[in-house]
N, C-alpha and C positions, 0 to 999 in steps of 0.2 A: 628673088627679086630684091632689088634695092628700095631702102626704105627710109621714111624722113620722118623724126618725131614716133616712130612707131607705127607708120602707113605706108602701106606700099607706094612705089613712086607714082603710079596712075593715078591713085584715088588722092594723091597730094594735088598731083595737076589737076584733077577736076576741081578737088574742093578751091584753088587757087581761081580757076575758069569760075566758078559759080560765084566766087566773091566780086570778081569783078565784073561780070553782067548782072548782078544782082541789082547794081547802082543806076544800070539802065532801065528797067523796067521799072515802068510807071505804076504807082500804089493801084491797088485793084482786087478785086476779091482772089484773082488768078495768082497775083503774086504772093499773098499770103498764104495760100493753098500749096504753092511750091516751096516759100520758107518752111512753112510747119513740116511737109513731108523731108525736107532738106535736114532740118533738126533731128527729126525722128531716125533717119538712118546714120548721121553720124553719131550719133548717142549709140545706137546698137553696134557701130562699128566698132567703137572705143573699146564694148565688153566682149569682143568676139575671143574664144579661147580656141586656139588651135597650136598645132607644133609648126606650121610655117605661112599662113596668114594668105597663102595662096592656094592650099587645097580644101576647094569649097567643101567636099564632100565631107572634111574633117571640122568644118566650123559648126558651133554650137549657138545658135540665135537664142540670146536670154528674152525673157520677157520684159519688155521696156519698161512698165508700170512696178517691177522689182529691183531696178537697176539701184535705186536707194541705198537697199538694205547692203550692198556690197562696197559702197562708196566711202572713202574714208571719212572717220567723224570730224565732226565743225566743232573745235573747243576753244576756249578762253574765256577768260573772268571780263566782266563788261568793263569799260573806258567810260562812259559817259553816265552822266546824271540826264532823264528826261526833263522836258521843259515841264512847269509844275501847274496844277490845277488852279485855273482861273487866270488862264492867260489866252488870249485869242488866238486861235491857230493860224499859225501861217498860211497864206493861200498857195495854190499849186495847180498846175495845168498841166498834167500827164498823159501820153497815149495809151490806152487799152490794146490789146491783141490784136484787134480788128483795124486799127488804126484811127481810133473817134476820142479826141479828146475829153478827158474827165476834168472838168473844174470844180474843185472843191466848193467854191462859193455857189454854185448852181445846187447844190445840196442841201442848202440851208431850210429849217422846216421839219428835219427830224434828226435823230441821233444820228451820227456817222463814226464807224470803227475802223482805225486808220491801223492797219497791220506792218510794219516793217520787219522783213525777213531779211537774212543776208543774201541767199542764192536757190534759185530754182535747181532741182535735181538733187539737193543735198538730203541729206537723211533728216534731222530734224526739221526742217522745211516740209519737206514731204509728209510727215507726219502730224506736224500743228495745223498745217492748208487742209487736209484730210479730215482731220477734225473739226473744223469750222464748216467743211461741206457735207459733214454727216449731221452737224446740229445748223444748217442753214435756215431749217424750220423756225429755229428759235429766235434768229437774229428776225426774220420775214416779221415773225408774230409781233415783234417789239418795234416792226416799222424802223429797223435800223439799217442803214446803208452799211457794206462791208468792203472796204476797199484794202487790196495788199499790194506793198511797194516793195521794189526791189530793183538792182542796177543793172540785171539783167535786160536785154534787147526786147522788144514787142514781138521778135518771132521767136526768141527762147520761150517767152510766155504761151506763146499760142499753142507750143509743140507742148510745152510740160503741161498746159492745163486739158487739154484733148487726152494724152496720155492718163492723167490723174484724175479726168473728170470734173474740174473747178467751173461751177458757172459765175461767180463773183468776180470781179474785175481783178485783173492782175496789170498793174501800172507799172511803166518802165521810167523807171529813174536814169536813164542810161546817159543822157545827153543835157546839160552838162553833167557829167558821170557824179552821182551822190547830191546833187544841189539840194532837193527837196529834204533828204536824209541830213544834211549840212542846218537846214534850218529849225530840224525838228530836235538837233541836238543829239543825233544818234548817229553820227558816222564815225565808222572806225576808219581813219586815217594809213595805218600802217597795212591793214587787210584789206582796202580797197572795196568794202562791204557795208552796211548797214549794222547795228546792234539788231538782237531780235524785242522790238519792242511794241509796244500797244498805247494807242491813245483812242479815247473816248470824247466825243464833241456832244455838247446840246444843239438844241437846235438853231440856237443862234451861233453857232461856231467857236464856242468857247470851252476849252478843254476842261472836263470835269474827271476825268482818271489819266494818268499816264504811269507806265511802268515799263521798267528796261529788265530783262531777266540778268540775274549775276551772272550767269554762264551761259555760252552762246548754245549750249546743247541742250539747254533745261526749255521746255515748253510751258509756258504760262498755264495757268489755270483757267479753264472755260468757265466755271463756275462763279469765280471773282470777277470776270470779264461780265458775264453775263447780267450779275449783280450791278456792274457799273454802269452798263447800259441803261439799267430800269431807272439807277438814280439818275442820270443824266435826262431822261424822260420825264422826271419829275421837277429837272432843276430850273426851267425855264419860267421868268415871271413877267 
């Protein structure tokens, strides 16, 4: 069977047809559901292991939630310094996986944690956001809003959130690509994605804590992050 980029020709043709039709479907819950399923199927297909990709009986379907364990590691030293504490956080309006727009200015009155991460489905990002989900009650106890931002599309976010069980908003800094990451001084131009970075804002939208991990594969210390949230909660005058 002829292939293109490792995919059988039939799959490649279907993928192109899907991409063309997707723009013609009006935004709706049905479109989001179709896009979520499409993302899951494509990620599973990329990881199939068989001798001939056409022998269905030889396919070994993986657990989608475990794909990150075999993904290439994301490495590299930081290339940016974050905005310093005391700076008013740049406003933004980004879509979540449901297509709803989240505006930073609408969250005034409570602490906000902004998590910039490189990419959905990658090993370090899976581990980091899994950790925040496991400790979600710690953020809720502090009445802190947790927002995660990457350059992935809202459809990728929807599929990834469903697979990993993430309940906090994943925002798509997709178009213009990386605009918000640039505003927050965490854009990696050569890579096409952001640093792994954290910002904690107080109730007035002022940055009280900022951190860029020294290396992309480092996951920030969650206890330091929660301490910063506690400090931000008491910073308002």
